[in-house]
C-alpha positions as a Python dict, from the first residue, in 0.01 Angstrom:
ca = {
    (1, 'X'): (0, 0, 0),
    (2, 'X'): (200, -105, 304),
    (3, 'X'): (177, 122, 608),
    (4, 'X'): (429, 90, 892),
    (5, 'X'): (490, 255, 1225),
    (6, 'X'): (809, 455, 1182),
    (7, 'X'): (986, 486, 1519),
    (8, 'X'): (1176, 786, 1382),
    (9, 'X'): (855, 984, 1327),
    (10, 'X'): (649, 799, 1590),
    (11, 'X'): (352, 743, 1361),
    (12, 'X'): (206, 494, 1115),
    (13, 'X'): (276, 617, 764),
    (14, 'X'): (276, 485, 407),
    (15, 'X'): (595, 301, 324),
    (16, 'X'): (754, 455, 14),
    (17, 'X'): (1086, 296, -92),
    (18, 'X'): (1367, 507, -231),
    (19, 'X'): (1351, 291, -545),
    (20, 'X'): (1014, 145, -646),
    (21, 'X'): (1186, -160, -795),
    (22, 'X'): (1407, -237, -495),
    (23, 'X'): (1347, -241, -120),
    (24, 'X'): (1649, -259, 110),
    (25, 'X'): (1607, -377, 470),
    (26, 'X'): (1866, -433, 743),
    (27, 'X'): (1783, -610, 1070),
    (28, 'X'): (2016, -663, 1366),
    (29, 'X'): (2085, -1035, 1401),
    (30, 'X'): (2208, -1247, 1689),
    (31, 'X'): (2523, -1221, 1899),
    (32, 'X'): (2636, -1582, 1882),
    (33, 'X'): (2753, -1651, 2238),
    (34, 'X'): (2458, -1857, 2363),
    (35, 'X'): (2173, -2054, 2209),
    (36, 'X'): (1869, -1844, 2110),
    (37, 'X'): (1594, -1788, 2362),
    (38, 'X'): (1228, -1710, 2298),
    (39, 'X'): (1294, -1335, 2316),
    (40, 'X'): (1541, -1367, 2028),
    (41, 'X'): (1281, -1551, 1821),
    (42, 'X'): (1029, -1267, 1810),
    (43, 'X'): (1221, -1016, 1594),
    (44, 'X'): (1337, -1296, 1366),
    (45, 'X'): (977, -1404, 1295),
    (46, 'X'): (838, -1048, 1281),
    (47, 'X'): (1091, -934, 1023),
    (48, 'X'): (1059, -1258, 831),
    (49, 'X'): (691, -1170, 795),
    (50, 'X'): (774, -816, 685),
    (51, 'X'): (1021, -958, 433),
    (52, 'X'): (748, -1186, 292),
    (53, 'X'): (500, -897, 276),
    (54, 'X'): (741, -663, 97),
    (55, 'X'): (831, -938, -149),
    (56, 'X'): (462, -949, -240),
    (57, 'X'): (453, -580, -316),
    (58, 'X'): (783, -503, -486),
    (59, 'X'): (992, -661, -765),
    (60, 'X'): (1296, -714, -545),
    (61, 'X'): (1372, -704, -174),
    (62, 'X'): (1727, -725, -40),
    (63, 'X'): (1721, -833, 323),
    (64, 'X'): (2042, -819, 527),
    (65, 'X'): (2049, -975, 874),
    (66, 'X'): (2393, -980, 1035),
    (67, 'X'): (2574, -1219, 1267),
    (68, 'X'): (2761, -1048, 1551),
    (69, 'X'): (3066, -1266, 1610),
    (70, 'X'): (3286, -1000, 1777),
    (71, 'X'): (3168, -922, 2127),
    (72, 'X'): (3294, -932, 2485),
    (73, 'X'): (3010, -1171, 2578),
    (74, 'X'): (3148, -1415, 2322),
    (75, 'X'): (3499, -1378, 2464),
    (76, 'X'): (3377, -1442, 2818),
    (77, 'X'): (3160, -1742, 2724),
    (78, 'X'): (3438, -1904, 2520),
    (79, 'X'): (3676, -1872, 2814),
    (80, 'X'): (3410, -2006, 3053),
    (81, 'X'): (3352, -2315, 2836),
    (82, 'X'): (3718, -2364, 2745),
    (83, 'X'): (3646, -2328, 2373),
    (84, 'X'): (3805, -2126, 2098),
    (85, 'X'): (3596, -1829, 1989),
    (86, 'X'): (3557, -1979, 1642),
    (87, 'X'): (3432, -2310, 1782),
    (88, 'X'): (3180, -2136, 2006),
    (89, 'X'): (3043, -1898, 1743),
    (90, 'X'): (3009, -2172, 1481),
    (91, 'X'): (2829, -2398, 1730),
    (92, 'X'): (2580, -2128, 1830),
    (93, 'X'): (2524, -2014, 1472),
    (94, 'X'): (2441, -2372, 1372),
    (95, 'X'): (2184, -2400, 1652),
    (96, 'X'): (2042, -2060, 1550),
    (97, 'X'): (1990, -2170, 1190),
    (98, 'X'): (1839, -2504, 1294),
    (99, 'X'): (1586, -2330, 1520),
    (100, 'X'): (1495, -2077, 1249),
    (101, 'X'): (1435, -2351, 995),
    (102, 'X'): (1183, -2510, 1230),
    (103, 'X'): (1009, -2173, 1267),
    (104, 'X'): (969, -2149, 889),
    (105, 'X'): (1195, -1844, 864),
    (106, 'X'): (1323, -1767, 516),
    (107, 'X'): (1697, -1707, 478),
    (108, 'X'): (1790, -1341, 428),
    (109, 'X'): (1947, -1224, 105),
    (110, 'X'): (2277, -1170, 286),
    (111, 'X'): (2390, -1277, 633),
    (112, 'X'): (2724, -1102, 690),
    (113, 'X'): (2955, -1168, 985),
    (114, 'X'): (3114, -878, 1168),
    (115, 'X'): (3453, -1049, 1145),
    (116, 'X'): (3437, -1025, 766),
    (117, 'X'): (3395, -647, 778),
    (118, 'X'): (3672, -531, 1009),
    (119, 'X'): (3850, -343, 724),
    (120, 'X'): (3520, -156, 655),
    (121, 'X'): (3494, -76, 1025),
    (122, 'X'): (3849, 58, 1044),
    (123, 'X'): (3788, 281, 740),
    (124, 'X'): (3474, 426, 899),
    (125, 'X'): (3644, 492, 1232),
    (126, 'X'): (3941, 653, 1062),
    (127, 'X'): (3713, 882, 860),
    (128, 'X'): (3526, 987, 1175),
    (129, 'X'): (3857, 1068, 1340),
    (130, 'X'): (3967, 1275, 1040),
    (131, 'X'): (3641, 1470, 1058),
    (132, 'X'): (3691, 1515, 1435),
    (133, 'X'): (3378, 1319, 1521),
    (134, 'X'): (3608, 1071, 1691),
    (135, 'X'): (3930, 1085, 1893),
    (136, 'X'): (4189, 833, 2004),
    (137, 'X'): (4313, 794, 2360),
    (138, 'X'): (4495, 509, 2535),
    (139, 'X'): (4437, 272, 2243),
    (140, 'X'): (4064, 350, 2236),
    (141, 'X'): (3878, 548, 1972),
    (142, 'X'): (3560, 719, 2088),
    (143, 'X'): (3272, 904, 1924),
    (144, 'X'): (3211, 1265, 2032),
    (145, 'X'): (2841, 1255, 2108),
    (146, 'X'): (2806, 1629, 2167),
    (147, 'X'): (2943, 1703, 1821),
    (148, 'X'): (2625, 1558, 1671),
    (149, 'X'): (2343, 1813, 1726),
    (150, 'X'): (2079, 1556, 1623),
    (151, 'X'): (2189, 1288, 1867),
    (152, 'X'): (1878, 1142, 2034),
    (153, 'X'): (1653, 1188, 1730),
    (154, 'X'): (1536, 825, 1738),
    (155, 'X'): (1501, 762, 2111),
    (156, 'X'): (1387, 1119, 2190),
    (157, 'X'): (1644, 1144, 2467),
    (158, 'X'): (1818, 1464, 2569),
    (159, 'X'): (2188, 1467, 2652),
    (160, 'X'): (2143, 1614, 2999),
    (161, 'X'): (1877, 1354, 3081),
    (162, 'X'): (2113, 1078, 2976),
    (163, 'X'): (2367, 1190, 3231),
    (164, 'X'): (2126, 1254, 3517),
    (165, 'X'): (2111, 944, 3735),
    (166, 'X'): (2264, 731, 3460),
    (167, 'X'): (2516, 451, 3476),
    (168, 'X'): (2722, 586, 3186),
    (169, 'X'): (3078, 456, 3207),
    (170, 'X'): (3320, 726, 3326),
    (171, 'X'): (3658, 619, 3195),
    (172, 'X'): (3985, 816, 3205),
    (173, 'X'): (4023, 791, 2827),
    (174, 'X'): (3688, 967, 2765),
    (175, 'X'): (3659, 1341, 2699),
    (176, 'X'): (3292, 1322, 2795),
    (177, 'X'): (3105, 1047, 2986),
    (178, 'X'): (2852, 1026, 2698),
    (179, 'X'): (3114, 936, 2438),
    (180, 'X'): (3098, 575, 2323),
    (181, 'X'): (3363, 334, 2202),
    (182, 'X'): (3427, 275, 1833),
    (183, 'X'): (3751, 77, 1877),
    (184, 'X'): (3924, -69, 2180),
    (185, 'X'): (4260, -236, 2246),
    (186, 'X'): (4293, -614, 2272),
    (187, 'X'): (4521, -802, 2505),
    (188, 'X'): (4707, -1102, 2356),
    (189, 'X'): (4441, -1347, 2480),
    (190, 'X'): (4158, -1160, 2305),
    (191, 'X'): (4070, -1143, 1934),
    (192, 'X'): (4226, -843, 1765),
    (193, 'X'): (4314, -683, 1433),
    (194, 'X'): (4593, -445, 1342),
    (195, 'X'): (4477, -88, 1301),
    (196, 'X'): (4611, 271, 1304),
    (197, 'X'): (4552, 267, 1681),
    (198, 'X'): (4727, -64, 1748),
    (199, 'X'): (4595, -414, 1779),
    (200, 'X'): (4232, -406, 1885),
    (201, 'X'): (3872, -485, 1805),
    (202, 'X'): (3559, -285, 1718),
    (203, 'X'): (3284, -171, 1950),
    (204, 'X'): (2941, -320, 1900),
    (205, 'X'): (2760, -25, 1738),
    (206, 'X'): (3010, 40, 1460),
    (207, 'X'): (2978, -316, 1329),
    (208, 'X'): (2621, -266, 1205),
    (209, 'X'): (2696, 78, 1062),
    (210, 'X'): (2982, -65, 857),
    (211, 'X'): (2775, -355, 725),
    (212, 'X'): (2485, -124, 635),
    (213, 'X'): (2723, 98, 439),
    (214, 'X'): (2885, -198, 267),
    (215, 'X'): (2560, -345, 138),
    (216, 'X'): (2337, -42, 94),
    (217, 'X'): (2542, 274, 80),
    (218, 'X'): (2469, 587, 286),
    (219, 'X'): (2087, 555, 299),
    (220, 'X'): (1840, 271, 266),
    (221, 'X'): (1473, 197, 331),
    (222, 'X'): (1412, -1, 653),
    (223, 'X'): (1619, -71, 962),
    (224, 'X'): (1466, -313, 1211),
    (225, 'X'): (1525, -468, 1551),
    (226, 'X'): (1384, -502, 1900),
    (227, 'X'): (1273, -200, 2103),
    (228, 'X'): (1556, -274, 2344),
    (229, 'X'): (1802, -183, 2066),
    (230, 'X'): (1659, 162, 2002),
    (231, 'X'): (1896, 311, 2259),
    (232, 'X'): (2187, 311, 2259),
    (233, 'X'): (2254, 74, 1968),
    (234, 'X'): (2038, 221, 1693),
    (235, 'X'): (2089, 576, 1815),
    (236, 'X'): (2464, 528, 1791),
    (237, 'X'): (2437, 366, 1450),
    (238, 'X'): (2257, 674, 1323),
    (239, 'X'): (2517, 912, 1470),
    (240, 'X'): (2815, 721, 1332),
    (241, 'X'): (2667, 683, 987),
    (242, 'X'): (2559, 1047, 972),
    (243, 'X'): (2912, 1157, 1060),
    (244, 'X'): (3066, 952, 779),
    (245, 'X'): (2797, 1011, 516),
    (246, 'X'): (2778, 1390, 523),
    (247, 'X'): (2465, 1402, 736),
    (248, 'X'): (2267, 1149, 528),
    (249, 'X'): (1991, 968, 716),
    (250, 'X'): (2087, 603, 768),
    (251, 'X'): (1737, 459, 714),
    (252, 'X'): (1411, 631, 628),
    (253, 'X'): (1192, 388, 825),
    (254, 'X'): (1279, 235, 1163),
    (255, 'X'): (1070, -63, 1276),
    (256, 'X'): (1092, -202, 1629),
    (257, 'X'): (918, -502, 1784),
    (258, 'X'): (808, -515, 2148),
    (259, 'X'): (979, -716, 2420),
    (260, 'X'): (884, -1068, 2530),
    (261, 'X'): (768, -1115, 2890),
    (262, 'X'): (775, -1448, 3069),
    (263, 'X'): (448, -1508, 3252),
    (264, 'X'): (412, -1130, 3297),
    (265, 'X'): (772, -1066, 3406),
    (266, 'X'): (1065, -933, 3208),
    (267, 'X'): (1307, -1208, 3114),
    (268, 'X'): (1633, -1189, 3305),
    (269, 'X'): (1911, -1418, 3423),
    (270, 'X'): (1858, -1307, 3783),
    (271, 'X'): (1500, -1435, 3776),
    (272, 'X'): (1604, -1751, 3596),
    (273, 'X'): (1320, -1719, 3345),
    (274, 'X'): (1512, -1712, 3017),
    (275, 'X'): (1370, -1997, 2812),
    (276, 'X'): (1581, -2150, 2533),
    (277, 'X'): (1396, -2162, 2203),
    (278, 'X'): (1514, -2517, 2145),
    (279, 'X'): (1339, -2631, 2464),
    (280, 'X'): (1008, -2494, 2339),
    (281, 'X'): (1054, -2655, 1997),
    (282, 'X'): (1090, -2991, 2169),
    (283, 'X'): (734, -2957, 2299),
    (284, 'X'): (562, -2768, 2017),
    (285, 'X'): (571, -2767, 1638),
    (286, 'X'): (758, -2475, 1483),
    (287, 'X'): (438, -2345, 1319),
    (288, 'X'): (269, -2337, 1659),
    (289, 'X'): (551, -2128, 1806),
    (290, 'X'): (544, -1903, 1499),
    (291, 'X'): (166, -1861, 1537),
    (292, 'X'): (204, -1765, 1901),
    (293, 'X'): (481, -1514, 1824),
    (294, 'X'): (250, -1345, 1572),
    (295, 'X'): (-65, -1362, 1786),
    (296, 'X'): (7, -1025, 1949),
    (297, 'X'): (74, -709, 1747),
    (298, 'X'): (447, -682, 1693),
    (299, 'X'): (482, -344, 1867),
    (300, 'X'): (315, -462, 2188),
    (301, 'X'): (479, -672, 2460),
    (302, 'X'): (422, -1044, 2415),
    (303, 'X'): (352, -1240, 2732),
    (304, 'X'): (502, -1585, 2685),
    (305, 'X'): (276, -1843, 2850),
    (306, 'X'): (218, -2216, 2816),
    (307, 'X'): (-154, -2147, 2786),
    (308, 'X'): (-92, -1915, 2491),
    (309, 'X'): (112, -2181, 2316),
    (310, 'X'): (-158, -2441, 2375),
    (311, 'X'): (-417, -2205, 2226),
    (312, 'X'): (-198, -2150, 1920),
    (313, 'X'): (-163, -2526, 1887),
    (314, 'X'): (-541, -2568, 1890),
    (315, 'X'): (-585, -2297, 1627),
    (316, 'X'): (-316, -2443, 1400),
    (317, 'X'): (-470, -2789, 1438),
    (318, 'X'): (-806, -2649, 1332),
    (319, 'X'): (-649, -2477, 1030),
    (320, 'X'): (-476, -2795, 914),
    (321, 'X'): (-789, -2996, 990),
    (322, 'X'): (-983, -2775, 747),
    (323, 'X'): (-750, -2889, 467),
    (324, 'X'): (-781, -3264, 521),
    (325, 'X'): (-1039, -3347, 258),
    (326, 'X'): (-1071, -3235, -102),
    (327, 'X'): (-752, -3031, -83),
    (328, 'X'): (-602, -2997, -431),
    (329, 'X'): (-237, -3056, -512),
    (330, 'X'): (16, -2915, -265),
    (331, 'X'): (222, -2766, -545),
    (332, 'X'): (403, -2446, -457),
    (333, 'X'): (200, -2147, -572),
    (334, 'X'): (254, -1776, -551),
    (335, 'X'): (69, -1616, -259),
    (336, 'X'): (-233, -1411, -370),
    (337, 'X'): (-172, -1060, -498),
    (338, 'X'): (-473, -948, -296),
    (339, 'X'): (-689, -1085, -19),
    (340, 'X'): (-822, -1015, 329),
    (341, 'X'): (-511, -1142, 509),
    (342, 'X'): (-279, -942, 285),
    (343, 'X'): (-488, -630, 347),
    (344, 'X'): (-463, -679, 724),
    (345, 'X'): (-86, -720, 708),
    (346, 'X'): (-47, -410, 493),
    (347, 'X'): (-180, -208, 786),
    (348, 'X'): (129, -214, 1010),
    (349, 'X'): (144, -595, 1019),
    (350, 'X'): (-191, -649, 1190),
    (351, 'X'): (-126, -1016, 1259),
    (352, 'X'): (-402, -1053, 1518),
    (353, 'X'): (-660, -962, 1253),
    (354, 'X'): (-486, -1177, 993),
    (355, 'X'): (-496, -1483, 1219),
    (356, 'X'): (-863, -1422, 1302),
    (357, 'X'): (-938, -1410, 929),
    (358, 'X'): (-773, -1749, 885),
    (359, 'X'): (-989, -1887, 1166),
    (360, 'X'): (-1299, -1756, 987),
    (361, 'X'): (-1189, -1913, 659),
    (362, 'X'): (-1137, -2247, 832),
    (363, 'X'): (-1483, -2223, 990),
    (364, 'X'): (-1632, -2166, 645),
    (365, 'X'): (-1457, -2479, 517),
    (366, 'X'): (-1597, -2692, 800),
    (367, 'X'): (-1950, -2566, 732),
    (368, 'X'): (-1944, -2607, 353),
    (369, 'X'): (-2115, -2920, 221),
    (370, 'X'): (-2065, -2871, -151),
    (371, 'X'): (-1742, -3046, -255),
    (372, 'X'): (-1647, -2805, -533),
    (373, 'X'): (-1709, -2498, -321),
    (374, 'X'): (-1524, -2655, -27),
    (375, 'X'): (-1223, -2710, -251),
    (376, 'X'): (-1223, -2342, -348),
    (377, 'X'): (-1245, -2233, 15),
    (378, 'X'): (-958, -2462, 108),
    (379, 'X'): (-736, -2327, -166),
    (380, 'X'): (-812, -1971, -57),
    (381, 'X'): (-729, -2058, 304),
    (382, 'X'): (-400, -2220, 210),
    (383, 'X'): (-293, -1937, -19),
    (384, 'X'): (-388, -1664, 228),
    (385, 'X'): (-200, -1848, 505),
    (386, 'X'): (111, -1882, 291),
    (387, 'X'): (221, -1520, 336),
    (388, 'X'): (218, -1576, 715),
    (389, 'X'): (438, -1882, 670),
    (390, 'X'): (162, -2130, 759),
    (391, 'X'): (2, -2444, 611),
    (392, 'X'): (300, -2545, 401),
    (393, 'X'): (299, -2909, 513),
    (394, 'X'): (65, -3187, 395),
    (395, 'X'): (-227, -3177, 641),
    (396, 'X'): (-213, -3548, 730),
    (397, 'X'): (158, -3524, 806),
    (398, 'X'): (119, -3216, 1024),
    (399, 'X'): (-180, -3350, 1215),
    (400, 'X'): (-7, -3678, 1290),
    (401, 'X'): (325, -3524, 1385),
    (402, 'X'): (373, -3378, 1728),
    (403, 'X'): (678, -3264, 1920),
    (404, 'X'): (503, -3334, 2249),
    (405, 'X'): (595, -3650, 2435),
    (406, 'X'): (373, -3940, 2338),
    (407, 'X'): (359, -4258, 2143),
    (408, 'X'): (548, -4273, 1816),
    (409, 'X'): (349, -4273, 1492),
    (410, 'X'): (456, -4632, 1425),
    (411, 'X'): (303, -4748, 1757),
    (412, 'X'): (-21, -4565, 1681),
    (413, 'X'): (-41, -4714, 1332),
    (414, 'X'): (14, -5064, 1474),
    (415, 'X'): (-272, -5019, 1721),
    (416, 'X'): (-494, -4889, 1443),
    (417, 'X'): (-420, -5204, 1247),
    (418, 'X'): (-511, -5415, 1550),
    (419, 'X'): (-831, -5215, 1591),
    (420, 'X'): (-925, -5266, 1228),
    (421, 'X'): (-867, -5640, 1259),
    (422, 'X'): (-1083, -5647, 1573),
    (423, 'X'): (-1365, -5463, 1392),
    (424, 'X'): (-1351, -5708, 1103),
    (425, 'X'): (-1388, -5992, 1354),
    (426, 'X'): (-1680, -5801, 1514),
    (427, 'X'): (-1479, -5776, 1837),
    (428, 'X'): (-1611, -5427, 1903),
    (429, 'X'): (-1520, -5437, 2272),
    (430, 'X'): (-1153, -5476, 2175),
    (431, 'X'): (-1185, -5205, 1907),
    (432, 'X'): (-1340, -4963, 2157),
    (433, 'X'): (-1070, -5044, 2413),
    (434, 'X'): (-798, -4954, 2163),
    (435, 'X'): (-979, -4628, 2082),
    (436, 'X'): (-994, -4543, 2453),
    (437, 'X'): (-629, -4639, 2496),
    (438, 'X'): (-527, -4403, 2218),
    (439, 'X'): (-750, -4127, 2352),
    (440, 'X'): (-572, -4147, 2687),
    (441, 'X'): (-250, -4076, 2496),
    (442, 'X'): (-404, -3769, 2332),
    (443, 'X'): (-473, -3941, 1997),
    (444, 'X'): (-811, -3873, 1839),
    (445, 'X'): (-957, -4113, 1580),
    (446, 'X'): (-1198, -4036, 1298),
    (447, 'X'): (-1360, -4321, 1106),
    (448, 'X'): (-1435, -4230, 743),
    (449, 'X'): (-1543, -4414, 429),
    (450, 'X'): (-1180, -4434, 318),
    (451, 'X'): (-1043, -4557, 650),
    (452, 'X'): (-951, -4435, 998),
    (453, 'X'): (-759, -4111, 1038),
    (454, 'X'): (-587, -3991, 1351),
    (455, 'X'): (-440, -3676, 1497),
    (456, 'X'): (-294, -3568, 1826),
    (457, 'X'): (-519, -3359, 2046),
}
C-alpha cells in the first residue's frame, strides 16, 4: 500500500483513493513566460515518479498537469521581448516539453491550458458572486476570505496573523485587505474576455480551481505542487472550490515537494542564481539530472550543486556499466509488481533508499561470476530501476554518449581503429599513446575478448 505525507493532515498516512479502480491527480504546471529553471524541474520529476508508482498499484490513473498561459508575468515578458503573447507562450511551452522529454518525464493524461477554460472560470466566479462569496467592484471580482470559516486549513495560518506585518495589497476596490482577485479588468493592450463584469481576465488561483472541476468534479484524490504554492495559491484554490461545491473538500490528499536551493542559497533573480534547466542538460544527461533531483527526499530542500550532479553521474554510469554484459533483450517489460525499490517508494516516495538499493543491486552484478545468475541480477536491476525512470537506454549507447564537452563519438571510434591497427602491427608504444590521449579527454577503454569498449569518465 502506498503511504504519503498529506499536507492537509500533516502526517504520513495510507493513500486510499475515492474509487479503487481510478486515481485522479492534479498538479500545478508551469507559467509559460520564461524557460524552465532547475527549481521548476523538481516538482515535474517528483510527480512523474508518483504517477508511475500509482500506475503500478491501480488499474487507471488520470493525471492532469495544467499550463498557465494567462498571467501578468506573461504579459510583461511579451511586451519586453516585443512578441505576441501567443508567440511567447508557444515558444516557452515547446522548450518546456523538450526539457521534460530529456528528463524522461511521461506525458500527463491531460495538459489543459488556462485559455481554454475561461468560460468555466466565468461560471465559477459568477456562482461565487451569487452565493455572496464574491463581490464586484470597479471591474474587479474578489473573494470574501472572511466568509470562509475554514480558510487557512492547509497552511495553518490565522487571518489576523496574515494581516500583521504583511504586504497584503490594500486596494480601494477591496472590502477587506485579505480578499483576493478572481477577475480583473483588461485594458485594450492586454488579453481579455467578455464577461458579466466587462472585458477582463481571470486571477491566477481561479484558473486551477476551474480546471480541477472540469476534469474531476467537486472532489478528487491528490493535488500536488511545490511547497511555495501552499499559500496563497493552494489555500485559495480550496476556498474557491469549497464555495462553489457546497463545502466539498477539493482534494483528499495534498502533496508538496521542497524547494531547490542553489549552493545553499534560495534561488532568486536578485542573487542571479537562477539556473536554466536547458543549461544543465547541455552538460549532463537527462537521467543524471533526474537521478540528482530524486537523490534527496522530495519533502526536504534540495541543494543544487555541481558536486551533487557529478556524484549522480558516477552512480548512473555504474548502474549502466552493470548492464553491459549478458543483458537480455531490451524489450519493453512491465515493471515488477513487487520488489525492494517498489517497497521503498510506497513509503512516502523514499527515493534515497530506492537509489541505494539500485546501487546494491549493481554491486551484486559486478561481483557475480556465474553467467546465468548474473543475467538474472541484471534483469532484476533493470526492472526495478524502470519505475524510477532509469536504465531505459541500451547500456553501450548511454555509456558512450555524454552531454559534456569532449570529442565526438566518431573521433573516438577513429582513434580506436588506429589503436587496433597499431596493436596488430605490434606498435604497442603507439597503441598506449592513443589510450593515454583518450584518457586525457575523459575516455576510458576496456579491452575484452570481443573487442575494445569505451565510455566517458
